[in-house]
SETI-145351 format. One line per 8 residues: number of its first residue (from 1); their letters; for each residue x, y, z of C-alpha. Coordinates in pm, whole numbers, plus 50000, padded with zeros to 5 digits. Each point is the difference from the previous one (the first is absolute). Layout:
N
NUM) A) X/Y/Z; ... $
END
This chain:
476
1) MDTSQFRK) 48068/51361/49345; 49894/50340/49950; 50270/50225/49903; 49830/50318/50091; 50127/50047/50320; 50388/49951/49847; 50178/50278/49863; 50172/49893/49664 $
9) VSETAWKI) 50382/50051/50039; 50122/49801/49692; 49865/49725/49781; 50110/49766/50286; 49975/50213/50334; 49646/50071/50195; 50020/50218/50284; 49768/50081/50325 $
17) EPSGRMRV) 50128/50302/50174; 49971/50017/50388; 49674/50091/50164; 49817/49927/50308; 50239/49736/50210; 50236/49926/49705; 50381/50100/50099; 50143/49939/49631 $
25) PAVIYAVE) 49847/49951/49680; 49877/49651/49851; 50161/49916/49644; 49906/49721/49778; 50207/49888/49719; 49797/49889/49720; 49889/50050/49640; 49625/50125/49995 $
33) PLIRDMDD) 49853/49645/49893; 50162/49818/50310; 49920/50286/50248; 49625/49969/49875; 50020/49634/50023; 50094/50017/50374; 49767/49957/50276; 49888/50327/50189 $
41) KVREQLVN) 50142/49833/50325; 50370/50061/49846; 49945/50357/50021; 49834/49988/50352; 50256/49800/50152; 50292/50219/49845; 49839/50319/50123; 49999/49818/50352 $
49) VTMLPGIV) 50355/49921/49982; 50071/50379/49984; 49824/50035/50306; 50257/49822/50200; 50250/50173/50247; 50356/50084/49859; 49927/49926/49637; 50223/50184/49760 $
57) GAAYAMPD) 50003/50066/49650; 49666/49852/49872; 49826/49655/50008; 50027/49836/49679; 49851/49728/49813; 50129/49775/49730; 49844/49946/49652; 49896/49655/50114 $
65) AHWGYGFP) 49813/50119/50335; 49704/49839/50105; 49801/50001/50325; 50191/49829/50304; 50014/49985/50385; 50040/50346/50130; 50247/50112/49737; 49898/49930/49623 $
73) IGGVAAFD) 50224/49733/49828; 50257/50191/49798; 50007/50265/50266; 50316/50197/50101; 50054/50232/50301; 50318/50133/50230; 49971/50095/50348; 50262/50197/50211 $
81) PDQGGVIS) 50049/49910/50340; 50130/50327/50108; 49652/50131/49926; 49773/49752/50164; 50033/49769/49706; 49817/49679/50038; 50021/49653/49852; 49692/49786/49915 $
89) AGGVGFDI) 49983/49618/49948; 49722/50060/49770; 50263/50208/49792; 50217/49697/49969; 49760/49769/49964; 49929/49639/50123; 50234/49814/49778; 50303/50150/50128 $
97) SCGVRTHL) 50286/50049/49734; 49795/49827/49745; 50252/50027/49707; 50130/49863/49674; 50315/49807/49928; 50118/49946/49640; 50247/49717/49899; 50188/50005/49648 $
105) TGLIRADI) 49972/49649/49829; 50200/50040/49675; 49746/49775/49850; 49800/50061/49708; 49603/49916/49971; 50093/49709/49775; 50200/49864/50273; 49721/50038/50260 $
113) KRVQTKIA) 49739/49882/49725; 50180/49639/49982; 49952/49951/50379; 49697/50205/50080; 49766/49820/50156; 50238/49798/50187; 50167/50322/50154; 49695/50138/50093 $
121) DALFHNVP) 49900/49676/50175; 50349/50016/50168; 49981/50350/50140; 49633/49959/50091; 50091/49685/50216; 50335/50149/50152; 49898/50363/50081; 49706/49933/50260 $
129) VGIGSTGK) 49702/50248/49875; 49662/50086/50123; 49796/50141/50302; 50177/49824/50285; 50273/49839/49825; 50283/49865/50194; 50343/49898/49909; 50274/49744/50119 $
137) IRLSDGQM) 50177/50266/50186; 49915/49998/50395; 50139/50270/50199; 50058/49989/50369; 49981/50310/50205; 50363/50088/49989; 50014/49945/49616; 49680/50245/49971 $
145) TAMLRDGA) 50169/50254/50169; 50334/49963/49805; 49770/50022/49690; 49820/50297/50095; 50314/50180/50090; 50201/49899/49694; 49777/49938/49720; 50123/49870/49661 $
153) VWALNKGY) 50342/50023/50184; 49891/49709/50227; 49830/49803/49698; 50335/50029/49823; 50188/49886/50307; 49765/49683/50038; 50080/49915/49634; 49742/50163/49814 $
161) GEQRDLEF) 50144/50170/49713; 50335/50145/49883; 50207/50278/50161; 49985/50209/49691; 49611/50019/50053; 50021/50255/50269; 50160/50277/49793; 49685/50018/49806 $
169) VEEHGRVA) 49733/49971/50274; 49872/50340/50148; 50191/50088/50334; 50264/49709/49885; 49718/49760/50128; 49997/50126/50373; 49809/50285/50130; 50186/50169/50333 $
177) GAQPEVVS) 49790/50069/50285; 49780/49694/50012; 49871/49908/50354; 49913/49636/49993; 49913/50019/50367; 49697/50227/49948; 49837/49762/49743; 49727/49807/50172 $
185) EKARARQT) 50009/49627/50050; 49677/49951/49804; 50175/50165/49711; 50314/49786/50046; 49780/49702/50011; 49818/50082/49668; 50362/50023/49836; 50120/49695/50137 $
193) REMGTLGS) 49948/49766/49722; 49942/50279/49711; 50366/50091/49927; 50052/49893/49631; 49624/50013/49895; 49836/50231/49747; 49636/50068/50160; 49689/50061/49812 $
201) GNHYLEIQ) 49824/50299/49843; 50209/50195/49746; 50314/49823/50089; 50186/49816/49726; 50303/49825/49861; 50007/50057/49627; 50246/49921/49705; 49961/50288/49769 $
209) EVAEIHDA) 50169/50088/49652; 50177/50322/49927; 49771/50108/49709; 50096/50370/49944; 50299/50202/50099; 49939/50403/50034; 50341/50105/50157; 50275/49814/49866 $
217) AAARAFGL) 50266/50147/50249; 49797/49918/50328; 49891/49655/49850; 50374/49939/49942; 50084/50079/50368; 49746/49785/50139; 50081/49693/49755; 49687/50011/49811 $
225) DQGQCVLT) 49987/49869/49647; 49720/50006/49753; 49861/49660/49951; 50166/49858/50330; 49795/49897/50329; 49999/50096/50358; 49855/49859/50309; 49799/50231/50200 $
233) IHCGSRGL) 49884/49963/50368; 49713/50205/50174; 49950/49940/50360; 50055/50148/50355; 50014/49920/50372; 49701/49769/50007; 49818/49935/50297; 50260/50187/50248 $
241) GHQIGTEF) 49933/50346/49804; 49633/49942/50014; 50008/49923/50369; 50237/50314/50067; 49747/50233/49804; 49698/49853/50151; 50142/50064/50383; 50171/50312/49946 $
249) LREMAITA) 49685/50167/49800; 49789/49891/50299; 50240/50155/50253; 50039/50327/49808; 49636/50048/49957; 49934/49963/50386; 50308/50217/50099; 49921/50276/49737 $
257) PAHGISLP) 49791/50249/50204; 50279/49960/50282; 50258/50133/49783; 49801/50278/49895; 49914/49874/49631; 49669/50033/49856; 49966/49757/49743; 49800/50095/49680 $
265) DRDLACAP) 49936/49596/49949; 50063/49748/50248; 50184/49796/49739; 50260/50265/50010; 50094/49920/50352; 50339/50119/50078; 50222/50104/50262; 50293/50242/50032 $
273) INSELGRR) 50328/49902/49887; 50186/50099/50301; 49740/49843/50240; 50068/49650/50160; 49732/49849/49792; 50114/50144/49664; 50370/49897/50077; 49887/49659/50094 $
281) YIGAMRSG) 49786/49965/49663; 50297/50119/49811; 50217/49721/50177; 49724/49724/49925; 49941/50136/49641; 50382/49970/49915; 49994/49661/50136; 49709/49931/49763 $
289) INCALANR) 50206/50149/49715; 50307/49767/50069; 49753/49710/50022; 49884/50088/49652; 50354/50041/49850; 50093/49651/50162; 49682/49866/49859; 50061/50085/49646 $
297) QIIGHLAR) 50377/49917/49996; 49895/49652/50119; 49738/49989/49742; 50281/50103/49729; 50196/49727/50116; 49747/49722/49979; 49915/50131/49642; 50372/49968/49907 $
305) KVFRRFWP) 49991/49631/50108; 49723/49946/49794; 50137/50143/49681; 50339/49828/50069; 49820/49669/49966; 49926/50090/49640; 50302/50180/49937; 50299/49901/50193 $
313) GIELPLMY) 50239/50288/50075; 49766/50269/49938; 50048/50297/50220; 49693/50235/50017; 50180/50287/50126; 49797/50269/50203; 49889/50300/49793; 49814/50189/50291 $
321) DVSHNTCK) 49778/49943/50322; 49803/50301/50104; 49725/50062/50240; 49695/50206/49955; 49793/49992/50322; 50240/50156/50256; 50088/50321/50201; 50373/50103/49989 $
329) LETHEIEG) 50188/50286/50170; 50148/50189/49665; 50152/50343/49957; 49810/50215/49732; 50011/50351/49901; 49687/50174/50113; 49926/50387/50009; 50386/50046/49871 $
337) RAREVYVH) 50163/49815/50266; 50112/49632/50069; 49738/49839/50266; 50005/49655/50160; 49667/49863/49948; 49801/49658/50020; 49851/49925/49684; 49691/49760/49991 $
345) RKGATRSL) 49983/49812/49662; 49697/49806/50003; 49961/49802/49624; 50282/50248/49895; 50370/49913/49950; 50315/50206/50060; 50112/50152/49667; 50362/50116/50040 $
353) GPGDPSLP) 50169/50220/49735; 50339/49939/49826; 50273/50085/50236; 49830/49909/50325; 50253/49868/50251; 49787/49713/50117; 49996/49850/49667; 50202/49700/49871 $
361) EAYSEVGQ) 50311/50114/49844; 49887/49845/49677; 49665/50207/49980; 50156/50317/50091; 49986/50172/49705; 49626/49895/49870; 49805/49995/50339; 49840/49746/50214 $
369) PVFIGGSM) 49794/49709/49826; 49637/50043/50057; 49755/49718/49945; 49637/50056/49915; 49828/49665/49996; 49721/49877/49776; 49743/49717/50080; 50060/49660/49845 $
377) GTESWVLT) 49890/50067/49642; 50134/50378/49984; 50302/50156/49938; 50239/50102/50276; 50261/50285/49974; 50350/50072/50132; 50070/50375/50037; 50289/50186/50123 $
385) GMPTSETA) 50005/50298/50259; 50022/50356/49875; 50135/50340/50149; 49657/50153/50000; 49857/49733/50199; 50145/50153/50327; 49815/50325/49942; 49704/49821/49858 $
393) AFSSACHG) 49931/49775/50304; 50302/49966/50209; 50163/49739/49768; 49686/49767/49966; 49825/49826/49710; 49691/49763/49964; 50033/49611/50047; 49750/49852/49787 $
401) AGRRMSRT) 49687/50053/49787; 49755/50060/50299; 49649/49824/50044; 49721/50144/49805; 49761/49743/50122; 49964/49845/50336; 50065/49629/50060; 49634/49920/50055 $
409) KARKKWRG) 49892/50167/49698; 50296/49809/49803; 49874/49655/50131; 49645/50100/49874; 50156/50080/49658; 50238/49752/49944; 50062/49606/50063; 50347/49887/50091 $
417) RQVIDDLA) 50012/49684/49784; 49890/50215/49702; 50270/50261/50085; 50257/49752/50003; 49885/49832/49670; 49978/50332/49821; 50373/50085/50097; 50097/49653/49931 $
425) ARGITIRS) 49904/50086/49626; 50198/50284/50003; 50309/49799/50105; 50005/50079/50366; 49996/49722/50250; 49845/50087/50357; 50036/49777/50317; 49803/50114/50301 $
433) PSHRGVAE) 49818/49796/50279; 49675/50197/49963; 49785/50064/49710; 49822/50259/50197; 50315/50191/50063; 50082/49993/49627; 49661/50136/49939; 50068/50277/50245 $
441) EAPGAYKD) 50335/50081/49826; 49836/49964/49652; 50208/50262/49761; 49694/50195/49930; 49965/50077/50366; 50270/50242/49956; 50076/50321/49833; 50215/50022/49674 $
449) VSEVVEAA) 50326/49960/50140; 50149/50172/49665; 49792/50305/50068; 50101/50010/50370; 50384/49984/49904; 49988/50257/49725; 49828/50255/50252; 50290/49924/50258 $
457) EQAGLAKK) 50253/50083/49734; 49830/50321/49874; 49945/50094/50371; 50367/49982/50045; 50011/49692/50269; 50175/49722/49789; 50111/49950/49651; 49908/49682/49792 $
465) VARLIPVV) 50287/49775/49952; 49811/49669/49895; 49669/49831/49933; 49986/49662/50128; 49715/49723/49922; 49932/49681/50198; 50066/49647/49884; 49962/49802/50350 $
473) CVKG) 49815/50140/50293; 49973/49835/50346; 49713/50193/50165; 49877/50030/50376 $
END
């Protein structure tokens, strides 16, 4: 990306002042090598976001930002409903509430190594994965409605997981205000057999070793010890979320002129938050969030069952579960006063600092766990929210390394079988239903996650706690 159009505010902040139809500034948090490596579409899309009605503060892009649908992936923006603010399905993303869930195991790598092939096979065979994957759970229409309304709470009541899990799930496992009745029959049908499934693409289930501790106090609060292993799950709302996004984007694009909205890009289709369509989308989106929370809760339960085959009585307590494709009504201080705004986070995670009242009591003094995922052979990170994240980007941080190469280019450069063999030589066991999918998600197709994490910390978005390295990866 050409940086000449930005004003360099600091080593990690780049700003475009409002001009033309822009209502607020556009800000990218990244060190210069990262921003130069970004596609020019990131700048274009972020500037387009600043033109939407009711936007406040600025439109932000995280250090892992790359081109997306409407909003850049890694995009954050907040809208005031009292100023004609809008909600955009493209600002949430198709995989509503895609997120990360991490369980502590108490095991060390030597424990895993003794059964590495067997546990990789067991996880692969017991957690359905891949395009169109289906599981053993079948939902009736009534069960579907209850799941969309109650999320992980519904899953727990059906026997998936443990009561203590909910304390460490975002929103305690259930987002209020869901409206299952506005979720279409087609979206429901797509999800009928997909609960407890991982999906495809960059979704994964991974056993990881804690290789380094960077913040001892936060690591202690989170239950992380150097040398021990964790289990991390990355997935979302599957076909239901995608269908909700598809349907509402189409309707928003058609009705935008009637709402007096001139779109800078059709992919930014949106509706006023206080309109009938806006309220309907919010109800459907919240249902999608609950679907994803329930899905990860079920997968966590299935993974626990697998681990208990190898280590009877193992607990696998949940460290945290947080989404990174959402829009939430939150209170933030803007222009010197507290305002209720709808914060879009697309490929960006919430990053609450110490003392936030919505945090579990155990994390109140250190902040919220923030998960930055790698890609099969690359490291992942646990960070923690910082007080500065509130003013930097509405308490938000990045969610991964970010792609630097399209899936098409990755397939041309790598072969899945070779990627699997290369990783096996490094002691990393991969299981996937698709060699093509492995090639698309090859580690080299992503940015250097350590550079992204370093930039996030320098920008005051989140603080490094622990570096994780992969041992076993079940890949979509």
